[in-house]
N, C-alpha and C positions, 0 to 999 in steps of 0.2 A: 503494499500500500505506499502511496507518495503521499507526502506533506503537502496540503494545500498552498497555492501561492496567495498571495494578498489578494489578488483579483478573484480567485476562487472563492476565499473565504467572505469577501464582500457580497459577490453574486449569491452565494447560498443564503447568507442572512437578509439581503435587501432584494435580490433580483425578483423573486416571485412577486413580492409587494409592489415593486416598481412596474413590471410588466402589467399586472392586474389593473394597477391604477391608470397606466397609459391606455391600456385597452378600454377601460370605462370611460376615461375624459375623450379619448379620441379613437374611437372604434375602427378607423381606417388607418392607424399608425403603421400597420405593416405595408400597406400599399404605398403611403408616403414615404415612408423609410426605403422601400424598394426602389421607387422612382429617384430619391435622393442619391442613393448608393449608386445605382446605375449611372446616372449623370455625372457624379464625381470620379467614377472609374474605381470604385471599390469592390472588386468582385467577391472577396470572402463574405462582408456584410451582406451584399445583395443576394449571395446564395443562401443566407440564413433567412432573411426575409422573404424569399420565395416559397419557403416550406409553408406547408398548410398549419393550422394552429397547432395541433397535437405534436407534430414533428419538430414546430418551432420550439414547443416548450420542452419537449425530450432532449432537444441537440444543443440549445443554447450553452449549456455548461460546457460542452465539448469543444465549442468554437469561441468561447468568449475571448480566450488570450489571443487567439489569432487575429479576431476582429478588433481588439484593443491595439494590437500591434500594427494591424493595416491602417487604422485611424491615426495613430502616432506618426507612422511613416509617413502617411499623406500630409498630415501637419507639418512634419519636418521639412518635406519637399516642398511645400508652399511657401515655407519661410526663407528658403534659399533664394 
């Protein structure tokens, strides 16, 4: 068994609550997220948001670090 990263610990404690809140506040958040990630050229994040709800919820823990890294790399590239 591996030791959780800071991202995993945060996601486990807060992720479910945040996703449910986002889904309640903005039911189309996945469609808007998908469109934004595609427009920004972020394939890992876009692939996650393309999943149906059940798969999205099952897989977000497994790809969370990849999505965070993709977003961070895009942010650093934009700053250059």
